[in-house]
Backbone as CSV, one residue per row, in Angstrom:
resi,resn,N_x,N_y,N_z,CA_x,CA_y,CA_z,C_x,C_y,C_z
1,UNK,43.393,-3.035,9.820,42.038,-3.270,10.273,41.204,-2.022,9.967
2,UNK,39.975,-2.237,9.438,39.084,-1.126,9.094,37.686,-1.417,9.614
3,UNK,36.989,-0.387,9.933,35.609,-0.540,10.376,34.692,-0.561,9.161
4,UNK,33.739,-1.453,9.182,32.727,-1.517,8.134,31.405,-1.123,8.789
5,UNK,30.825,-0.031,8.327,29.600,0.482,8.941,28.368,-0.130,8.296
6,UNK,27.377,-0.371,9.120,26.097,-0.881,8.627,25.241,0.295,8.193
7,UNK,24.526,0.094,7.122,23.659,1.110,6.563,22.394,1.236,7.406
8,UNK,22.023,2.440,7.789,20.775,2.697,8.499,19.683,2.828,7.447
9,UNK,19.250,1.717,6.924,18.298,1.690,5.830,16.874,1.749,6.381
10,UNK,16.160,2.824,6.076,14.797,2.981,6.571,13.867,1.922,6.020
11,UNK,14.197,1.301,4.919,13.322,0.285,4.332,13.323,-1.006,5.137
12,UNK,14.206,-1.125,6.126,14.233,-2.342,6.921,13.026,-2.428,7.855
13,UNK,12.340,-1.292,8.089,11.131,-1.300,8.900,9.973,-1.868,8.101
14,UNK,8.896,-2.166,8.816,7.720,-2.718,8.145,7.021,-1.641,7.332
15,UNK,6.698,-1.981,6.116,5.897,-1.107,5.276,4.452,-1.544,5.433
16,UNK,3.554,-0.580,5.691,2.159,-0.971,5.846,1.233,0.175,5.504
17,UNK,0.002,-0.217,5.218,-1.072,0.730,4.954,-2.349,0.152,5.557
18,UNK,-3.303,1.023,5.847,-4.518,0.613,6.533,-5.733,1.176,5.814
19,UNK,-6.768,0.363,5.717,-8.020,0.861,5.158,-8.752,1.613,6.267
20,UNK,-9.047,2.871,6.021,-9.803,3.667,6.981,-11.271,3.254,6.928
21,UNK,-12.039,3.680,7.907,-13.463,3.356,7.944,-14.197,3.949,6.742
22,UNK,-13.636,4.978,6.140,-14.230,5.617,4.964,-13.919,4.853,3.674
23,UNK,-13.025,3.883,3.747,-12.641,3.126,2.559,-11.347,3.606,1.924
24,UNK,-10.808,4.709,2.407,-9.523,5.185,1.889,-8.398,4.290,2.400
25,UNK,-7.384,4.118,1.562,-6.196,3.371,1.956,-5.139,4.389,2.369
26,UNK,-4.805,4.418,3.669,-3.842,5.369,4.205,-2.498,4.710,4.434
27,UNK,-1.436,5.458,4.213,-0.074,4.949,4.335,0.617,5.536,5.554
28,UNK,1.387,4.722,6.257,2.179,5.245,7.356,3.226,6.201,6.775
29,UNK,3.757,7.063,7.631,4.757,8.030,7.184,5.985,7.328,6.599
30,UNK,6.438,6.268,7.263,7.615,5.531,6.777,7.330,4.873,5.429
31,UNK,6.139,4.347,5.263,5.767,3.701,3.996,5.680,4.746,2.889
32,UNK,5.051,5.880,3.174,4.942,6.949,2.175,6.323,7.411,1.726
33,UNK,7.250,7.512,2.673,8.620,7.925,2.346,9.307,6.863,1.485
34,UNK,9.190,5.591,1.869,9.845,4.508,1.132,9.274,4.371,-0.290
35,UNK,7.951,4.550,-0.435,7.318,4.451,-1.744,7.411,5.764,-2.537
36,UNK,8.047,6.781,-1.915,8.227,8.093,-2.544,6.881,8.672,-3.018
37,UNK,5.858,8.556,-2.181,4.529,9.001,-2.585,4.481,10.499,-2.868
38,UNK,5.440,11.257,-2.343,5.515,12.688,-2.633,5.839,12.947,-4.098
39,UNK,6.327,11.928,-4.811,6.668,12.048,-6.227,5.744,11.239,-7.122
40,UNK,4.846,10.459,-6.539,4.041,9.500,-7.296,2.672,10.093,-7.631
41,UNK,2.252,9.954,-8.889,0.922,10.426,-9.306,-0.172,9.436,-8.926
42,UNK,0.111,8.153,-9.139,-0.941,7.152,-8.964,-0.336,5.775,-8.706
43,UNK,-1.189,4.871,-8.247,-0.834,3.463,-8.059,-1.918,2.622,-8.712
44,UNK,-1.623,1.356,-8.864,-2.606,0.400,-9.372,-2.675,-0.766,-8.414
45,UNK,-3.769,-1.496,-8.465,-3.922,-2.707,-7.675,-4.164,-3.853,-8.629
46,UNK,-3.614,-5.011,-8.282,-3.719,-6.181,-9.156,-3.798,-7.438,-8.308
47,UNK,-4.140,-8.537,-8.962,-4.070,-9.845,-8.317,-3.370,-10.798,-9.251
48,UNK,-2.749,-11.798,-8.688,-2.065,-12.831,-9.459,-3.131,-13.750,-10.046
49,UNK,-3.024,-14.079,-11.313,-4.044,-14.921,-11.939,-4.089,-16.336,-11.368
50,UNK,-3.077,-16.725,-10.597,-3.063,-18.058,-9.981,-3.421,-18.022,-8.498
51,UNK,-3.451,-16.823,-7.906,-3.763,-16.681,-6.489,-4.838,-15.609,-6.344
52,UNK,-6.100,-16.007,-6.359,-7.211,-15.059,-6.376,-7.204,-14.049,-5.242
53,UNK,-6.800,-14.455,-4.048,-6.928,-13.550,-2.910,-5.661,-12.759,-2.594
54,UNK,-4.623,-12.902,-3.393,-3.399,-12.143,-3.162,-3.490,-10.823,-3.914
55,UNK,-3.369,-9.740,-3.164,-3.478,-8.408,-3.729,-2.080,-7.800,-3.843
56,UNK,-1.871,-7.028,-4.907,-0.594,-6.363,-5.143,-0.828,-4.878,-5.384
57,UNK,0.124,-4.069,-4.949,0.121,-2.644,-5.230,1.250,-2.391,-6.222
58,UNK,0.923,-1.751,-7.325,1.927,-1.379,-8.325,2.163,0.116,-8.146
59,UNK,3.377,0.483,-7.784,3.694,1.863,-7.448,4.151,2.649,-8.664
60,UNK,3.875,3.963,-8.602,4.397,4.942,-9.545,3.952,4.684,-10.977
61,UNK,2.652,4.744,-11.181,2.105,4.649,-12.533,1.542,6.015,-12.909
62,UNK,1.299,6.223,-14.178,0.741,7.492,-14.638,-0.736,7.560,-14.268
63,UNK,-1.151,8.726,-13.819,-2.550,8.928,-13.452,-3.479,8.702,-14.645
64,UNK,-2.963,8.850,-15.856,-3.784,8.682,-17.057,-3.940,7.215,-17.471
65,UNK,-3.214,6.316,-16.827,-3.340,4.896,-17.167,-4.705,4.364,-16.756
66,UNK,-5.242,3.442,-17.552,-6.514,2.835,-17.147,-6.337,2.135,-15.793
67,UNK,-7.344,2.210,-14.967,-7.370,1.554,-13.657,-6.394,2.150,-12.645
68,UNK,-5.864,3.331,-12.913,-4.955,3.973,-11.966,-5.759,4.641,-10.852
69,UNK,-5.197,4.621,-9.642,-5.783,5.277,-8.476,-4.867,6.445,-8.105
70,UNK,-5.420,7.654,-8.111,-4.644,8.854,-7.816,-4.175,8.845,-6.356
71,UNK,-2.921,9.210,-6.143,-2.384,9.375,-4.786,-2.725,10.792,-4.334
72,UNK,-3.392,10.888,-3.179,-3.822,12.179,-2.627,-3.036,12.482,-1.360
73,UNK,-3.003,13.775,-1.018,-2.289,14.193,0.182,-3.163,15.139,0.984
74,UNK,-3.203,14.899,2.297,-3.879,15.801,3.232,-2.883,16.071,4.354
75,UNK,-2.328,17.274,4.393,-1.280,17.572,5.368,-0.045,16.742,5.057
76,UNK,0.412,15.988,6.043,1.572,15.108,5.847,1.144,13.677,5.524
77,UNK,-0.122,13.465,5.283,-0.712,12.141,5.164,-1.040,11.832,3.705
78,UNK,-0.664,10.649,3.240,-0.954,10.210,1.876,-2.001,9.105,1.910
79,UNK,-2.909,9.148,0.931,-3.961,8.129,0.860,-4.408,7.943,-0.584
80,UNK,-5.166,6.867,-0.802,-5.744,6.569,-2.109,-7.230,6.280,-1.882
81,UNK,-8.088,6.840,-2.722,-9.524,6.587,-2.621,-9.827,5.197,-3.194
82,UNK,-10.032,4.247,-2.307,-10.172,2.837,-2.714,-11.497,2.222,-2.276
83,UNK,-12.429,3.026,-1.822,-13.674,2.497,-1.258,-14.373,1.511,-2.199
84,UNK,-14.594,1.921,-3.439,-15.303,1.032,-4.379,-14.547,-0.270,-4.627
85,UNK,-13.226,-0.192,-4.743,-12.421,-1.392,-4.954,-12.589,-2.369,-3.797
86,UNK,-12.433,-1.867,-2.571,-12.511,-2.754,-1.411,-13.929,-3.261,-1.169
87,UNK,-14.941,-2.477,-1.550,-16.323,-2.980,-1.490,-16.503,-4.122,-2.477
88,UNK,-15.985,-3.963,-3.707,-16.063,-5.025,-4.719,-15.344,-6.293,-4.257
89,UNK,-14.250,-6.118,-3.514,-13.496,-7.271,-3.014,-14.140,-7.882,-1.768
90,UNK,-15.209,-7.271,-1.276,-15.924,-7.812,-0.128,-15.228,-7.605,1.203
91,UNK,-14.390,-6.582,1.305,-13.682,-6.315,2.556,-14.556,-5.450,3.461
92,UNK,-14.788,-5.886,4.680,-15.631,-5.169,5.640,-14.782,-4.197,6.451
93,UNK,-14.422,-3.079,5.825,-13.559,-2.088,6.474,-14.327,-1.200,7.447
94,UNK,-15.655,-1.251,7.439,-16.430,-0.462,8.401,-16.456,-1.128,9.766
95,UNK,-16.486,-2.457,9.793,-16.522,-3.194,11.063,-15.148,-3.667,11.514
96,UNK,-14.207,-3.728,10.590,-12.882,-4.265,10.902,-11.773,-3.286,10.519
97,UNK,-10.697,-3.322,11.270,-9.471,-2.620,10.890,-8.697,-3.575,9.993
98,UNK,-8.458,-3.165,8.772,-7.747,-4.009,7.813,-6.421,-3.343,7.485
99,UNK,-5.358,-4.061,7.805,-3.995,-3.575,7.609,-3.328,-4.451,6.562
100,UNK,-2.579,-3.848,5.688,-1.796,-4.598,4.708,-0.319,-4.360,4.989
101,UNK,0.420,-5.454,5.168,1.873,-5.380,5.223,2.365,-5.465,3.791
102,UNK,3.261,-4.569,3.422,3.763,-4.518,2.043,5.180,-5.069,1.983
103,UNK,5.414,-5.878,0.969,6.763,-6.404,0.751,7.050,-6.347,-0.743
104,UNK,8.184,-5.788,-1.085,8.573,-5.673,-2.500,8.639,-7.057,-3.115
105,UNK,8.039,-7.207,-4.295,7.992,-8.483,-5.002,9.046,-8.444,-6.107
106,UNK,10.207,-9.093,-5.880,11.332,-8.970,-6.825,11.121,-9.658,-8.174
107,UNK,10.134,-10.542,-8.282,9.957,-11.252,-9.553,9.421,-10.349,-10.665
108,UNK,8.899,-9.174,-10.292,8.426,-8.212,-11.295,9.485,-7.138,-11.458
109,UNK,10.430,-7.368,-12.324,11.584,-6.484,-12.477,11.240,-5.183,-13.211
110,UNK,10.265,-5.218,-14.101,9.944,-4.050,-14.914,9.037,-3.046,-14.201
111,UNK,8.500,-3.436,-13.019,7.605,-2.560,-12.256,7.959,-2.636,-10.774
112,UNK,7.571,-1.607,-10.039,7.742,-1.595,-8.595,6.451,-2.159,-7.979
113,UNK,6.487,-3.450,-7.645,5.296,-4.169,-7.186,5.495,-4.617,-5.743
114,UNK,4.430,-4.425,-4.928,4.453,-4.827,-3.525,3.325,-5.811,-3.263
115,UNK,3.663,-6.940,-2.668,2.652,-7.899,-2.243,1.998,-7.346,-0.980
116,UNK,0.665,-7.393,-0.935,-0.096,-6.855,0.186,-0.625,-8.024,1.023
117,UNK,-0.044,-8.240,2.192,-0.479,-9.314,3.082,-1.455,-8.725,4.092
118,UNK,-2.676,-9.263,4.093,-3.763,-8.683,4.881,-3.786,-9.197,6.313
119,UNK,-4.012,-8.251,7.244,-4.316,-8.563,8.649,-5.636,-7.886,8.965
120,UNK,-6.514,-8.587,9.683,-7.834,-8.040,9.972,-8.132,-8.152,11.462
121,UNK,-8.561,-7.055,12.057,-8.903,-6.995,13.478,-10.256,-6.314,13.633
122,UNK,-11.053,-6.740,14.610,-12.334,-6.021,14.829,-12.054,-4.588,15.247
123,UNK,-12.848,-3.657,14.717,-12.690,-2.242,15.104,-13.103,-2.049,16.544
124,UNK,-12.389,-1.178,17.207,-12.728,-0.848,18.591,-13.968,0.032,18.579
125,UNK,-14.918,-0.270,19.449,-16.138,0.522,19.556,-15.837,1.836,20.272
126,UNK,-16.443,2.910,19.786,-16.216,4.213,20.404,-17.209,4.458,21.526
């Protein structure tokens, strides 16, 4: 008889990012670690040509690629300047807290692609 240990896989937690009131897309610490943002120059955003409102994040692209968004760091916090993109998409991030749950999309084998499932809540008044 032998013991079989379960892997303490940090990726089993929810991966998520939130649009700040400034339009920046900020990543939770666990998400930044899982996406290895400390090693990533840039990401891209895309949509499926058959599903207009489904947004995808393509991780770890070259900053020199067309349409790439540079990954920035402030302290221990990682973010992407996405204000213009989210304004073009009509997302009201000033009045609402918009959170994206990320899930790896296995059908794209040649790239690290995450489906972004949107949750929207009214912002709390200060």
